[in-house]
C-alpha positions in Angstrom: 64.2 41.2 145.7 64.3 40.4 141.9 61.2 40.3 139.7 59.8 37.0 138.7 61.9 35.8 135.8 62.9 32.8 133.7 66.7 33.0 133.6 68.7 30.1 132.3 72.5 29.5 132.1 74.7 31.2 129.6 75.3 27.9 128.0 71.6 27.4 127.3 71.3 31.0 126.0 74.2 30.5 123.6 72.7 27.3 122.3 69.3 29.0 121.8 70.9 31.7 119.8 72.5 29.1 117.5 69.2 27.4 117.0 67.3 30.6 116.4 70.0 31.9 114.0 69.3 28.9 111.8 65.5 29.5 112.1 65.8 33.1 111.1 67.6 32.4 107.9 64.3 32.7 106.2 60.6 32.4 106.6 58.3 29.6 107.8 55.5 28.7 105.5 52.0 28.1 107.0 51.5 24.7 108.4 48.5 22.5 107.9 46.5 22.9 111.1 45.4 19.2 110.9 49.1 18.2 111.1 49.8 20.0 114.4 49.8 18.1 117.7 46.9 18.5 120.2 47.3 21.2 122.8 50.0 20.3 125.3 51.1 21.5 128.7 54.5 22.3 130.1 56.8 19.4 129.8 54.6 17.4 127.4 56.3 16.1 124.2 55.3 17.6 120.9 56.5 17.1 117.3 57.8 20.1 115.5 56.0 20.8 112.2 58.3 21.0 109.1 58.8 24.4 107.5 60.0 25.4 104.1 62.5 28.3 104.3 63.6 31.0 101.9 66.8 32.9 102.2 66.9 36.7 102.3 68.5 38.1 99.1 68.8 41.8 100.2 70.3 43.6 103.1 68.9 46.6 104.9 69.6 50.0 103.3 70.9 50.9 106.7 73.5 48.2 106.6 76.6 50.0 105.1 78.4 47.0 103.8 75.7 44.3 103.6 77.2 42.1 106.2 74.1 42.0 108.4 75.6 44.3 111.1 74.1 47.8 111.6 76.5 49.7 113.9 75.0 52.0 116.5 76.1 55.6 116.2 77.3 56.4 118.7 78.2 53.1 120.3 77.8 52.7 124.0 81.1 51.8 125.7 82.5 51.6 129.2 79.3 50.2 130.7 79.6 47.6 133.5 76.5 45.5 134.4 75.0 47.0 137.5 74.9 44.8 140.6 73.3 47.5 142.7 70.1 46.8 144.7 68.0 50.0 144.8 65.0 50.3 147.2 62.6 47.5 146.4 59.6 48.6 144.1 57.3 45.9 143.0 56.6 47.7 139.7 58.8 49.6 137.3 57.0 49.8 134.0 54.8 51.7 131.6 52.6 50.6 128.7 52.5 51.3 125.0 48.9 50.8 123.9 48.9 50.2 120.2 46.2 48.9 117.9 46.5 46.8 114.7 47.0 48.9 111.6 47.4 46.3 108.8 48.5 42.8 107.8 51.0 42.1 105.1 53.4 39.3 104.1 56.4 41.6 104.8 59.2 41.7 107.4 61.6 44.7 107.1 64.0 43.1 109.6 64.3 39.5 108.2 63.4 40.4 104.6 64.3 44.1 104.0 63.2 45.3 100.6 61.5 42.0 99.7 57.8 42.6 99.8 55.7 39.4 99.9 58.5 37.1 100.9 57.5 36.5 104.5 54.6 34.7 106.1 51.7 37.1 106.8 52.3 39.5 109.8 49.9 41.5 111.9 51.4 45.0 112.4 50.8 47.4 115.3 52.1 50.9 115.9 53.6 52.5 112.9 51.0 52.6 110.1 53.6 52.5 107.3 55.5 49.4 108.2 56.4 47.2 105.3 59.3 45.5 103.5 61.0 48.8 102.7 60.7 50.3 106.2 63.8 52.1 107.6 64.4 54.2 110.7 63.8 57.3 108.6 60.6 56.1 106.9 59.1 55.0 110.3 60.0 58.5 111.7 57.9 60.0 108.9 55.0 57.6 109.4 51.9 57.7 111.6 51.0 55.5 114.6 48.1 53.6 116.1 49.8 53.9 119.5 48.1 56.2 122.1 51.4 58.2 122.5 52.0 60.0 119.2 55.7 59.9 120.0 55.7 56.1 119.7 56.2 55.5 116.0 57.8 52.1 116.6 56.8 49.1 114.6 55.6 46.0 116.4 54.6 42.8 114.5 53.8 39.1 114.9 52.6 36.3 112.7 48.9 36.6 111.8 46.5 34.3 113.7 44.2 32.4 111.4 41.0 30.4 112.1 41.0 28.2 109.0 42.0 30.8 106.4 40.3 33.8 108.1 42.6 36.2 109.9 41.7 36.9 113.6 43.0 40.3 114.5 43.3 41.7 118.0 40.6 44.4 118.6 41.5 47.8 120.1 44.7 48.9 121.9 46.9 46.0 122.8 49.2 46.0 125.8 53.0 46.2 125.2 54.8 46.6 128.5 58.1 48.3 128.9 59.6 46.9 132.1 62.8 46.6 134.0 64.4 43.2 133.3 67.1 43.7 135.8 67.1 44.1 139.6 68.7 47.6 139.4 65.8 49.2 137.6 67.5 52.6 138.0 70.1 51.5 135.5 67.6 51.0 132.6 68.1 53.5 129.8 65.9 54.1 126.6 66.2 52.1 123.4 68.6 53.6 120.9 66.8 54.9 117.8 66.8 52.3 115.0 67.3 49.3 117.3 65.5 46.2 116.0 65.3 42.6 116.9 63.3 39.4 116.7 62.0 37.6 119.8 61.7 33.8 119.3 61.7 32.0 116.0 59.2 30.6 113.5 61.4 27.5 113.4 61.3 26.8 117.1 60.1 23.4 118.3 57.5 23.0 121.1 60.3 22.4 123.6 62.1 25.5 122.4 59.0 27.6 122.9 58.3 26.2 126.4 61.9 26.6 127.5 62.4 30.0 125.9 63.6 32.8 128.2 60.6 34.9 127.2 57.9 32.3 127.9 55.5 33.5 130.6 52.2 31.5 130.6 51.9 30.2 127.1 48.6 30.3 125.3 45.7 31.0 127.6 41.9 30.9 127.2 39.4 30.7 130.0 40.8 28.5 132.8 43.3 26.9 130.4 46.9 28.0 131.0 50.5 27.0 130.0 49.5 25.7 126.6 52.4 25.2 124.2 50.1 24.9 121.2 46.6 26.1 120.8 44.0 24.4 123.0 41.5 22.4 120.9 38.6 23.9 122.7 38.1 27.2 124.7 34.9 28.2 126.6 32.5 29.7 124.1 31.7 32.8 126.1 31.8 36.5 125.1 34.4 37.2 127.8 36.9 34.6 126.7 39.7 35.4 124.3 42.9 33.6 123.3 45.8 35.3 125.1 49.6 35.2 125.1 52.3 37.0 127.0 55.9 36.8 125.8 59.0 38.7 127.0 61.9 40.1 125.0 65.6 40.3 125.9 66.6 43.5 127.6 70.4 43.6 127.6 72.2 45.2 124.7 75.8 44.9 123.5 76.0 48.6 123.0 77.5 48.1 119.5 74.9 47.1 117.0 71.3 48.1 116.1 71.0 44.7 114.3 73.1 41.6 113.6 72.8 38.9 111.0 70.5 36.6 113.1 68.6 39.7 114.4 69.1 38.5 118.0 72.7 38.2 119.1 73.1 41.9 119.8 70.5 41.4 122.6 70.5 39.0 125.6 68.3 38.1 128.5 69.5 39.0 132.0 71.3 36.4 134.1 71.4 35.7 137.8 74.2 37.4 139.7 76.1 34.5 141.4 75.3 34.3 145.1 72.1 36.3 144.8 68.7 36.2 143.3 69.3 39.4 141.5 69.1 39.8 137.7 71.9 41.6 136.0 73.0 42.0 132.4 75.8 39.7 131.2 79.2 41.1 130.7 79.1 41.0 126.9 75.6 42.7 126.8 76.1 45.2 129.7 73.6 47.9 128.7 70.2 47.6 130.4 67.2 48.6 128.2 63.5 48.2 128.8 62.1 44.6 128.7 59.3 44.5 126.2 56.4 42.1 127.0 53.7 41.5 124.4 50.3 40.9 126.0 48.1 40.0 123.1 44.4 39.1 123.1 42.7 37.5 120.0 38.9 37.4 119.7 38.5 33.6 119.2 37.1 30.8 121.3 34.9 27.7 121.2 36.2 25.2 118.6 39.9 25.9 118.2 40.8 22.9 116.0 41.4 25.1 112.9 43.3 27.9 114.7 46.9 28.3 113.6 49.6 31.0 113.0 50.7 32.1 109.6 54.1 30.7 110.7 52.7 27.4 111.7 51.7 25.8 115.0 51.1 27.9 118.2 54.7 27.3 119.4 56.0 29.1 116.3 54.9 32.4 117.9 57.5 35.1 117.7 57.5 38.9 117.3 59.6 41.8 116.0 60.4 45.2 117.3 61.8 48.2 115.4 62.4 51.2 117.6 61.2 54.6 116.2 60.2 56.3 119.5 60.7 60.1 119.7 63.8 60.0 121.9 62.5 62.7 124.4 59.1 61.0 124.8 60.6 57.6 125.4 63.2 59.0 127.9 60.5 60.8 129.8 58.5 57.5 130.2 61.6 55.4 131.1 62.9 57.9 133.6 59.5 58.5 135.3 58.1 55.0 135.3 60.9 52.4 135.0 63.7 54.3 136.8 61.1 55.9 139.1 59.7 52.5 140.2 56.1 53.1 139.1 53.3 51.1 137.4 52.3 53.5 134.7 49.7 53.5 131.9 50.5 54.9 128.4 50.6 58.5 129.8 53.1 57.5 132.4 50.6 57.8 135.2 50.4 55.5 138.2 47.0 55.5 139.8 48.4 54.2 143.1 50.9 57.1 143.2 49.0 60.1 142.0 51.4 62.4 143.8 54.1 61.4 141.2 52.1 63.0 138.4 52.3 61.8 134.7 55.2 61.9 132.2 52.8 63.0 129.4 49.9 65.3 129.1 46.2 64.3 128.5 47.0 64.0 124.8 49.9 61.6 125.5 52.4 64.2 124.5 55.3 65.8 126.3 54.0 68.7 128.4 
């Protein structure tokens, strides 16, 4: 009944959070592509490239006492993880289609107010995202997403071929899915929620065993690569692709925490079933974001790297700035409604359900 998932035990999840909290203390510097191991497949050993780290020296202006915790207002209390099994629907998702707007060595989550301190990032969605970004500044900004109501900021390390940035072309696919079996329990993201998925410091094994790993790096008929393949088919239809899923269970208390991850958790398996539920300490089911990125590079891949290092240093950030009414309409219609929607909230296989947004991707 449950969707395909990669759930691990609570012990492994706790260990991963400890490791990534260490990795997110600062920023990974670019690794020499010649020092990275050759492309590897699931289970193959790989050596983690060394990274130099820099500590953050400022806290977010939205952090009232500078302790790294940004409280939700209001907090969500009294929620118990849902163990219900609604009528089976294979899909419960919609897309946010957002194009690249700019690149910049900034990270407003890990390095708030510290321009130039991060490795280079490729930003999608909000056009104003930078080191000084806050919920209010994103609200006032523009967006490259098809839905004008999505002013969220999405970013990832910049892909480089040698020293030349390789940027995704056109609207990229960012899925909003149900990560739990009871898709009817999913509610919209709270405004201002932010988190980091993965870590620039993760090893090849960390990346392969990460809860969010789907099929690794892909190009042509090559799948499940932990690092970049050394060669991809040199054809116009071949691009380098990756899909990576975010945690979808929230503690209901904080919009951010010091390691930018511990307020979020991946679903766990309900004992005695194959159903996915939120853990007791993160009981609030939110949409599961899945990045599906396509980079226009193929052929000789020997000089391809990320600004954060090897391919297995891939990670991404999300800072929610959706118009609440627009996001709620899409979540209710598509996720809770069990549909497979595009960015308008329209499911071509269920035209009778209509769309959540009008032809201009706005609320009707």
